[in-house]
C-alpha positions as CSV (number, residue, x, y, z in Angstrom):
1,M,133.9,46.2,42.7
2,A,133.0,50.0,41.3
3,D,129.1,49.2,41.3
4,P,127.1,46.8,43.7
5,P,126.3,43.7,41.9
6,V,122.6,43.1,40.0
7,G,120.9,39.9,40.4
8,L,121.5,36.8,42.2
9,A,124.3,34.9,39.9
10,E,126.3,38.2,39.5
11,R,126.2,38.6,43.4
12,A,127.0,35.0,44.3
13,R,130.1,35.2,41.5
14,A,131.2,38.3,43.7
15,F,131.1,36.5,46.7
16,A,132.7,33.4,45.4
17,L,135.9,35.2,45.4
18,V,136.1,35.5,49.2
19,L,134.8,31.9,50.1
20,P,136.9,29.1,51.4
21,A,137.8,26.9,48.8
22,G,135.5,24.1,47.8
23,A,132.3,26.1,49.3
24,A,129.0,25.7,47.4
25,F,126.1,27.9,47.5
26,S,123.1,25.9,48.9
27,H,119.7,26.1,49.9
28,L,117.2,28.9,48.6
29,T,120.3,30.3,46.5
30,A,120.9,26.8,45.1
31,A,117.0,26.4,44.2
32,R,117.3,29.9,42.3
33,L,120.5,28.9,40.4
34,W,118.9,25.9,39.4
35,G,116.0,27.4,38.2
36,F,113.2,25.8,40.7
37,P,109.9,28.4,40.7
38,I,109.9,29.9,44.4
39,S,107.2,31.7,45.9
40,A,107.1,35.3,46.6
41,Q,108.1,34.6,50.5
42,M,110.9,32.3,49.4
43,E,111.8,35.2,47.1
44,S,112.0,37.7,49.8
45,D,114.9,36.2,51.4
46,E,117.8,37.7,49.3
47,R,120.5,36.3,51.5
48,L,123.0,34.2,50.0
49,H,123.2,30.8,51.4
50,V,126.5,29.1,51.3
51,M,127.7,25.4,52.3
52,V,131.2,24.4,54.0
53,D,132.2,20.5,54.9
54,G,132.3,19.5,58.3
55,A,135.2,21.5,59.2
56,D,134.9,24.3,61.6
57,R,135.3,27.0,58.8
58,R,132.7,29.7,59.8
59,I,131.6,32.2,57.3
60,R,130.5,35.5,59.0
61,R,129.5,38.1,56.6
62,Q,126.4,40.6,56.3
63,G,123.3,38.8,54.0
64,V,124.9,35.4,54.2
65,V,123.5,32.3,55.8
66,A,126.4,29.9,56.4
67,H,125.4,25.9,56.7
68,R,127.9,22.9,57.4
69,G,127.6,19.3,55.6
70,L,128.9,19.8,52.0
71,D,131.1,16.7,52.5
72,C,127.8,14.6,52.1
73,R,126.3,16.1,49.1
74,E,126.7,16.4,45.6
75,T,127.7,19.4,43.7
76,A,127.8,20.8,40.4
77,L,128.7,24.0,38.6
78,V,125.8,26.1,37.6
79,E,126.8,29.4,35.7
80,G,130.4,29.1,36.7
81,L,129.5,28.7,40.2
82,L,129.8,25.7,42.6
83,T,126.4,24.7,43.6
84,V,124.8,22.0,45.7
85,G,123.1,19.1,43.5
86,I,119.6,19.3,42.4
87,S,118.2,16.5,44.5
88,D,120.3,17.5,47.6
89,T,118.9,21.2,47.3
90,W,115.7,19.7,47.2
91,V,116.2,18.1,50.4
92,D,118.0,21.2,52.0
93,L,114.9,23.2,51.4
94,G,113.0,20.9,54.2
95,E,115.3,23.0,56.5
96,L,113.5,26.0,55.7
97,T,110.0,24.5,56.5
98,G,107.9,24.9,59.8
99,L,106.5,27.8,61.9
100,G,108.3,31.0,60.9
101,N,110.2,29.6,57.9
102,P,109.5,30.6,54.1
103,V,109.0,27.3,52.7
104,G,105.4,25.5,52.6
105,L,104.1,22.2,51.7
106,D,103.1,23.2,48.2
107,D,106.5,25.1,47.7
108,L,108.5,21.8,48.5
109,I,106.1,19.7,46.0
110,V,106.4,22.6,43.2
111,A,110.4,22.5,43.5
112,G,110.0,18.9,43.5
113,D,108.6,18.9,40.1
114,A,111.1,21.4,38.8
115,A,114.1,19.0,40.3
116,A,112.6,15.9,39.0
117,Q,111.8,17.5,35.5
118,L,115.6,18.3,35.6
119,L,116.9,14.8,36.4
120,G,114.2,13.1,34.3
121,D,113.2,11.0,37.0
122,V,111.7,11.3,41.0
123,S,113.9,8.6,42.4
124,P,116.9,10.9,42.7
125,L,114.7,13.0,45.2
126,R,113.6,9.8,47.1
127,D,117.4,8.6,47.1
128,A,118.6,12.0,48.5
129,V,116.2,11.6,51.2
130,L,116.9,8.4,52.4
131,R,120.7,9.2,52.2
132,R,120.2,11.6,54.9
133,V,120.2,10.1,58.7
134,R,117.9,12.5,60.1
135,P,116.9,15.0,57.5
136,R,115.5,18.4,59.0
137,G,112.1,18.9,57.8
138,K,111.2,15.0,57.2
139,L,107.8,15.6,58.3
140,M,107.2,18.0,55.4
141,L,109.6,16.2,52.7
142,L,108.0,13.0,52.7
143,P,104.4,14.0,52.3
144,A,105.6,16.3,49.6
145,L,107.7,13.3,47.8
146,R,104.5,11.5,47.7
147,M,102.7,14.3,45.7
148,V,105.9,15.0,43.2
149,R,105.1,13.7,39.6
150,L,107.6,14.1,36.3
151,G,106.0,16.1,33.5
152,A,105.3,19.6,34.9
153,E,106.9,22.4,33.4
154,S,106.0,25.3,35.6
155,G,105.1,26.0,39.1
156,M,101.8,27.2,38.0
157,E,101.2,23.6,36.4
158,T,102.0,21.8,39.7
159,R,99.8,24.1,41.8
160,V,96.7,23.5,39.4
161,R,97.4,19.7,39.6
162,L,97.5,20.0,43.5
163,L,94.1,21.9,43.6
164,F,92.5,19.5,41.3
165,V,93.6,16.5,42.9
166,R,92.8,17.5,46.5
167,A,89.3,18.8,45.6
168,G,88.7,15.1,44.3
169,L,89.1,15.3,40.5
170,P,90.9,12.6,38.9
171,E,94.9,13.0,38.5
172,P,96.0,14.2,35.1
173,E,98.5,13.2,32.8
174,L,101.2,15.7,32.2
175,N,102.0,17.3,29.1
176,G,100.9,14.4,27.1
177,L,100.9,14.3,23.3
178,V,97.3,14.4,21.5
179,W,96.6,12.3,18.7
180,T,93.9,11.7,16.0
181,A,92.4,8.3,15.3
182,R,94.5,8.5,11.9
183,G,97.7,9.1,13.8
184,K,97.8,13.0,13.1
185,L,99.5,14.7,16.1
186,L,97.5,17.6,17.4
187,G,99.8,19.1,20.0
188,R,100.9,18.6,23.8
189,A,98.1,19.2,26.3
190,D,99.6,20.6,29.7
191,M,97.1,18.3,31.8
192,L,94.9,15.7,30.0
193,W,92.5,13.0,30.9
194,R,93.2,10.9,28.0
195,S,89.9,8.4,28.7
196,R,87.5,11.4,29.3
197,R,88.9,13.3,26.1
198,V,89.5,16.4,28.3
199,T,92.6,18.7,28.3
200,A,93.5,21.7,30.6
201,E,95.9,24.4,29.6
202,Y,97.5,26.9,31.8
203,Q,97.4,30.3,29.7
204,G,100.6,31.7,31.9
205,A,101.7,35.4,30.5
206,R,105.0,34.4,31.0
207,F,104.7,31.6,27.9
208,H,101.5,32.5,26.2
209,S,101.2,36.3,26.2
210,A,103.5,37.0,22.9
211,P,101.3,37.6,20.0
212,D,102.8,34.5,18.0
213,Q,102.4,32.1,20.6
214,K,98.8,33.4,21.2
215,R,98.3,32.1,17.5
216,R,99.8,28.9,18.0
217,D,97.9,28.2,21.1
218,R,94.6,29.1,19.2
219,R,95.2,26.9,16.1
220,R,96.4,23.8,18.8
221,L,92.9,24.5,20.9
222,Q,91.1,24.5,17.8
223,G,92.7,21.1,16.8
224,F,91.8,19.5,20.1
225,R,88.1,20.8,19.8
226,A,87.6,19.6,16.1
227,D,88.7,16.4,17.1
228,G,86.3,15.9,19.7
229,W,88.3,17.0,22.8
230,R,86.7,19.1,25.6
231,V,89.2,21.9,26.2
232,G,89.3,23.9,29.6
233,E,91.5,27.0,30.2
234,I,93.3,28.2,33.0
235,W,94.5,31.8,34.2
236,A,96.3,33.3,36.7
237,D,93.1,34.9,38.1
238,D,91.4,31.4,38.5
239,M,94.4,30.7,41.3
240,R,94.4,34.0,43.2
241,T,91.3,33.5,45.8
242,P,89.5,30.7,47.4
243,E,86.1,31.4,45.5
244,A,88.0,31.8,41.9
245,R,89.9,28.3,42.7
246,R,86.4,26.7,43.7
247,D,84.7,27.9,40.5
248,C,87.7,26.5,38.6
249,V,87.3,23.0,40.2
250,L,83.9,23.2,39.6
251,R,84.2,24.2,36.0
252,F,86.5,21.0,35.2
253,A,84.4,18.8,37.1
254,R,81.6,19.4,34.6
255,L,84.1,19.0,31.4
256,L,85.2,15.7,33.4
257,R,81.4,14.8,34.2
258,V,82.4,14.2,37.6
259,S,79.5,14.8,40.4
260,E,79.9,18.1,42.4
261,D,78.4,15.8,45.4
262,S,81.9,13.7,45.3
263,L,84.1,16.8,45.4
264,N,85.9,18.1,48.8
265,L,85.5,22.1,48.1
266,D,87.0,22.7,51.4
267,A,90.4,21.4,50.1
268,C,90.9,24.2,47.6
269,E,92.9,26.0,50.2
270,P,96.4,25.0,49.8
271,P,98.1,23.6,53.2
272,F,101.1,25.4,54.3
273,F,101.8,22.4,56.4
274,S,101.8,18.7,55.9
275,Q,99.1,16.7,58.3
276,E,102.0,14.9,59.6
277,Y,103.9,18.2,60.8
278,W,100.6,19.5,62.5
279,E,100.1,16.1,64.1
280,A,103.6,16.1,65.4
281,M,103.5,19.7,66.6
282,L,100.4,19.3,68.3
283,D,101.7,16.0,70.0
284,R,104.8,17.9,71.3
285,R,102.4,20.6,72.7
286,A,100.4,18.0,74.7
287,R,103.6,16.4,76.0
288,R,105.0,20.0,77.1
289,R,101.5,20.5,79.0
290,H,101.7,17.5,80.6
291,Q,105.3,17.9,81.7
292,Q,104.4,21.3,83.1
293,R,101.6,20.1,85.1
294,L,103.7,17.3,86.6
295,V,106.3,20.0,87.6
296,T,103.6,22.1,89.4
297,R,102.2,19.5,91.4
């Protein structure tokens, strides 16, 4: 090439020319090609992840991570590139969890919500985990799977939902339609608690910064309020610091009329590892110390 390829798809398309027949893009590369929201830490891994079948066809090139196991995964074309399928890609992200790795518990839940939205169901993710004999990252994948929901349309919507639920607020309905008593459609709410007539709107810059969209959002929220709904808005700054997250939870507790005494504000800090992962790691360390004591006796 006369000029270096720009962007993930162009880089992958260029590299595909020298891949073995049947090789597919996988892991973080597949997640990005499918459009999963990924964290800054995951984004910083600019290597291309590729996968071949169980045969010994090693790929050694700078900037490339090679994996084997394609023969037990589904594949599909994404932007003309052979890519590991959606549910298998989500399970493969479990391999990138753990100490020193870029994928955390909430990253898996965010990716799981996005995968479920693409598939229209959560069950393919569960099936993909169960198909693996001993999936790497199982102690992160299974707890993440329990928190995956259908309906989230952005990574930040997922992170806000997790913040609310962990702090002790009722779990919201995702992107539900709001109607008046006479059957007039007022619009769709990012999150809503229907029985309490409360909605939450995440005002992300990506989707809500254009002037026309701002006007539509304003009219929609005015319609909610005129019909007696209590509306709370959430901005990126509400998620940046522990103090901001606590204030956000308290603001919605007041809207939902949830007692502050019933909240767990310490849970506003998102965990990077699951409880199951921590317990297993501590157990391994305890057994290792015990074995070392036996050796030194």
